[in-house]
N, C-alpha and C positions, 0 to 999 in steps of 0.2 A: 502493501499498499503505501503510496506518493506521500511526500509530506505534505504537499497542497489538500490532499483526500484528506490527511489526520487533520488536519487544522481545520477544514472545513466542515466534518461531523464534529470536529469538539464545539465550533462556533455555536452550529446550528445546532446542536444538545443544552448548549447552553442558553443560547434563547427560549427554545421549544418550553425546555426546564423552567425557563424564568413567566414565558408566558401562562403555560398550562398550571402554575402555580398562583397567575394570579387570577386565571378565569376561576380556580373553585375558592379564594378568598374572595372572588365578586359573587357568584354564586349563594356561598354562603350568608354574603353581609344580605345580598336581598331576599332569602326565602327565609331568614332568619325574620329579616325587617315585616316583611308581611304577615307571614304566621304569627309574629309578634302583635303588631293590629289587632289580628283575627281573634289569639286570644282573650285581648284584653273586651275585645266584645263581648265575649262567652264570660269571662269572668266579670263583666259587672250585669249582665242577665242574670246570672249564677246570683250573685248577692241579693238583687233585686226580689229574686221569688225566696230564697233563704229569709230575708226578714217580713215575709210572709207569709211563714209555714205557720200552723200553732200543731199543737197537742192537746189531747182530747183527756177526760178526765182517766182513761184506758192507758193511757200514757204512746195510745197509737200518733202517726203522723196525720192532721187536717190539710187538704193541699187544698187552697186556693181556687175558684174557678180561673185557671191560666188568662180566658179569654179577656178576661176583669183588667186584667195590667195592663201596663201600658209595654208593648214590647215587638221587637222588631219582628217587621212580616216576615225575614228568610230564618229565624230561628224555629227549631226542633231543639221540645223539651219532653223531658219524661223523667216523671218519681216514681220512685218503686218503693216498696216496704223492705224489712228486715230480710222477710220471706217470698222476696223478689216475686211479688203482686205489681202488676202498672197499677196506682193509683192516679193517676193523670198523665196528659199529655196537650200538648199543644195543638192549636188546630189543624196545623199543617202537617203533622203527621200520625192524626187518626186513624188509620190504615196501618202502619206500623206497631204489632203487638213484640217487636222482640227488643235486647236494649239494643240502641243504636252505638256502645261499642260494649260486647260482651264478656272482653278481658277487661277492662276497667271494671266491672260489677265484684270482681273477686281483690278491688285492691282498695285496702286502707288509708291510702293517702291520695291526696286530690292526683288530676292525674291527667295532662293532656296528649291527645292521639290524634294520628291520622289515619281515617279508617275508607273501606269504600262499601257502599251498599249497590248492589247492581252496577252499573256505570260511574253512578253519584261518589264524588270523592268530597267526604265529611270530616271537619273537623272536629272533634268532642273533645269537651269538658266535662270529668266524670270527679264528682264533688261527694265524699260519704256524709248523711247526716245522725250529725253522733249528740246526744244528750247526755250530759256529766261522761260515764262511760260505755253508757250503753248508743253502737250503731241502732238507729231506728229505721235507715232504708237507705236510700242511694240517689240523686238528684244526676241525670246527663243532660249537658246543652250542648247542640251541636249546631255546624252551619253549612252550608254549599265551599266548599273554595275550588269553583271552577276555575272562576279567575285566576286565585294565584298558582294551580295547577296549569293554569296555560300558559302564565307570566314563567314559569320555573322551563315550561318545556322550550320556552323561545328563545328564552336568556341563555337554555343551555346548547342550542341548536348554534344560534347565535356563537357562543365562546367556542366552540367546536370546530363553528367552520371559520373562523375567523383566527384560532389557533394552528387549523393545518395553512390557511393562505400565510399568514405571518411565519409558519416555518417553511414554507417553498418559499417567500422573498425570500427570506432571513439564511437561508441556501443559498440558493444563488449571488446573493451581495454576499453573502463569505467566500463563495466559489469567484466573482470577481475580483473581490479587494486582496485573494492569497494570490491569484492569477498575477494582478497587478504586484505586489508586495514582493513576491518571487523570480520576477520577469526579467530583472538582474542581475540573482543567483544563477538561472538560466545563460544567460550571454553570459557571466561570467564563466560559467562551465565549458561553453564553446570555445569560447577565448582561448582557453586553456586547453581546448583539445588540439585545437586549431595549432598553438603554440608547440604542444608537445607532438605534434604530426612535422610542421616545418622546424621544428629545432628552433624559433625565431623568438631568442630573449627579447628583442627590441620592441617589440608591441608588448601594450600596454590593454588593461583591461578599462570601458570607458561605462560613466555613472554617470546622467543629467538628477539626479534625483539630489536631496540636503546629503553636503557632506557628511554633515556632523550624528546623523541615524546610525544603524548597525548595521545593515548592506554599504553605507557607504563606508564605515570602518573597515568592516572585510574587505572591501576592494582595492579601497586605499594601503592596509595591511598587505593584500596578496599583489600589489604593484610594486611598494616597495621590494616582497621579497623577490620579484621578478628581476628590482632593477640591483638588486645586490645579488644574484646568482647570474646577470648578466655581468658586473662587476669582475666577481669570481672566475667567471667564464673567460673573459679576456684577458684575467690575470693567468689563468696556467694558461692560455697559449700563448702568452707572450715569456712566460715561462718556463713551456718547453720549447720555444723559440733562443731563450736565455741560455739553456742550459746545454739542447743542441750546438749550438754555437760557441760556447764556452770550451763542450767537449772535439769538438771537431777540430781546432786549434793546436792544440797540444799531441790529438791522434797524428792530426798531419804530420807534427815535428818529428815523434816519435818515428811512424813509419819512413819517411824518410830521410833517417838518420838508420834507422834499420837496414832500410835499402844500400845504404852510401855504405855501412859495415861489411854488406855482403857483394858490393863492387870490390872493394879494397882487401878486402881479402884479412886485413886484421884490425885488428882491436886499435879508436882512435879515441883520446883521452875528453875530445874535446864533445867528440857524438857520445858517449855516454852518459857525459854530466851532461850534457843539455835533456838526455834521455831521463835521467832521474829527474833531473828539475820536473818536466814537464810530467811525470810521473805522482814526483811529491805536490804538486799544482792539484791535480786529478784527484789524490789522496784526503789534503786539504780539504778541496771542494765536497764530496765526496761527506765526509767528516760534521761541514758545517751540513749540511743540508738536512744528514740524519738528526742533526739536534735540533735544528728549526721545528722538523718530523715529529719528535717526540715532546718539543715544547707544546706545538698548537694541539697532541692529542693529550697531555695532560700527562706522557709521562714523564716526565723527567722531573725528578724533584729537587728541591729546593735544600741543603745544609744549613740552617738559617742557626746564626748563634751572634753574637756579638763581636762586631770589626772596627777595628781603628780606622777609620777612612785616610786619615793623613799619613798613617804609616805603612798603607795599602800604596797609594801614590806617588809614596818615596820609592817604593820596591820597582812598580811600575817605570816610572821614572827614569832608576837608575840601567833596567834592561834599557827602554828606546832610545837612552842616550848613546849606543854605540850604532843603531840605526842615523840619527843624526851625525855623527860625525864631525866633523869641521864643514858639513855644507850649508848646514844651519845654525840656530842658537836655541837650544832646550834651556827656557828657562821657568823657578818655581816662582810665583808668582806670591801673593799671600796664600798663608796655611795657618788655619787652624785645627785643636784640638778639635775630633767630632767620631762619636760614635753612631753607626748605626745598627739595624737588627738583617743580616740577610746572610747571603752564602759569599766567603769568601772569594771562591776561586771566580765565582761569574761575576760577581763587583769588579775583580782584577783584572778579567776580560773585558768588560765596557772600557776601562781605564787603558788598557793597550789598546785596542781598536779605535777608541777617540784617539787617539796620542800617536797611533803608527799611521791613518787619517790623513792628522795637520800635517806629519813628516813627509809624506808619499807628494803631497800636493802642497806644498811651498816652496818655492822656487830656493834657488841659490845664494844664502844670504838672507832671509828673512828669520823672520824669528816667531817659533809658538813659546805659546806661556799658558802656565797648567795654576789652577789655584782652588781649594776647597777651604771652604765659610761654612758661617752657620748665617740662616737668614729668618727669624721666627723657630717655628717650630718644623722647618727644613734643612737637611742638609744640604751643602749648593756645592758642584763640584761645575769649573769651568774649563774649559780645553781652546783658545784663541790660536787662531796662525792670521799670518800676511801673506796667503793665496789668493789667486785668483778670484777667489767664491763662489759661490749658487746660483746663477739668475734666479729669479722671483716664481716662472712657469714651474723651477723643479723642484722645489724647497719641498710642495705637501708629499711627495715622492722620492724623496730622498730613502725612504727605511725601507721601501720596497725591494723585490730580489731582485737582485743582478741588474741593479738602476744603477745607472751613472749622471750622474748633473754635466760630466763635461764628454760630451760624445767622442769626440775628436780620439780618444783617448781608449783602447780596446783594454788596457791592464794597466795596473799601477806601475809602474820603471822596474820595481823589482820584480815584477811580477807575480807577486803572491795574493793580488785584488780580484776578487770576483764578485763586489756588489755584495754579500753577505753579510758582513760584517757590522752594518749598522742594521739590519734586519735582527739578528741577534743581542746587540744592542739594548735595541728596542724595544725585545721580548724579556729581556733580565729587567730592565728597570722597571717596566710596566708590573710586571712580577711581583716587584719589592718593592710595589704600592706608588711611587714613584713617576717620574715625565722628564723625555729631551725636549728643550726648548733648542730652536736653532736661529742667529742672527747671523743673514749674509749680505756681504755686500759687491754686487763685481769689482774687481779693481781692489779690492780693500783686505780683503779675507775674512773671514768665520768665526764664529763663535759656537761652540755646545755648550751647553748645559744642564746640567743631571741634577734633579730636584730628587730627593731622598728621606723617607720620615727619620727623626732622629731617634736612638733610644731609648731616649727619654719619655718621649709621646709615646711613641706609634709602637715602638721594639717591645718595649711593659705591657704593655698589652698583649701583644701576639704570643709573648711568655706565658704569662697569666691561660691564656685561655688552653 
């Protein structure tokens, strides 16, 4: 059963139930009002008769001549003694010698009943006649209620027909409104199927209704998912193309050197060194790719503990000083004692990557300045260089895999760059609760700023948890 059918049935059932309950309430109220008016008339008549009753010397009832009483002409009256003998009747039912209500004759309390005599509907009021603790007889007062019965039947017919018509209208209205409400869902389904068949993630689902309603929010979320999938798909294609390009170069070098060795027939140290260098490059690239894959899948745990970030920075600068040599100046700026909570090896990897990039892209005679300090509840690590800078159009993409802002350079001068270092650094910092900011001006240089929570605030909370 489809959703629109279930919604239509539910809506129709609710409306039908409400209309049915309303009809029963109306029918009951009208019937009560009409019968109550009749009962009041019968009660007044009975009181008038009882007020004129007498008891003779033997303790028997003496019924006055009923025609002498000022009674309505449509009233039927019977007076019975305690032995169920008829003592008197109204002129309108002289031919009726049996009780108006046989069941009421045995009642010890006043009783209103609707009875049928022949094809005539009567409303009968039975009153036991009691003197002291002794019942002297029974008085029954009745009247025709043909008008009441006809009114009830007409009202019942109207309510039944009206209920059926209302349910039919409600079902058609529910079907129409449900179809209209679910039409965007059908459109979304068709577009989604077309996207699946055509593999065209650039398409979006159109929606002309109000964007803040449930359907609008659903389609908006679906379109955002499509945008995300499209971005991931393009990123994957670019990633595969970059990986293919990066693998092709060292493999070509290796193949060329192997062919050269085969033709020479002897060992060439330069060719072997080139092969070894390219194999090392491939090994590092595969290791970085595996590291990123483990990180993104959540399978790379971090050995969190208190880390002296200033000490870690000094160790990294000592190692990177060999890379700088006499080509440029690697200088320590401001330094302060800073404690953070994290993985010491991964944080050192971030520092080495940032300093290494700065040294690689800073020309001869330039300067790289590294500093660490505190800013509020955050630790701040700065790595600045006087290199060529990064174009503004490339800044949003520098943390993507294999992305290089300088397109003319296919790899770094030392043959170690693959465009993965910043991606790894970004993941490590983000999973330490921090962030990396970049400020770059073309022709003047670039500054990377790493923000990490201080151990005195965020770190202690993490330990206690």
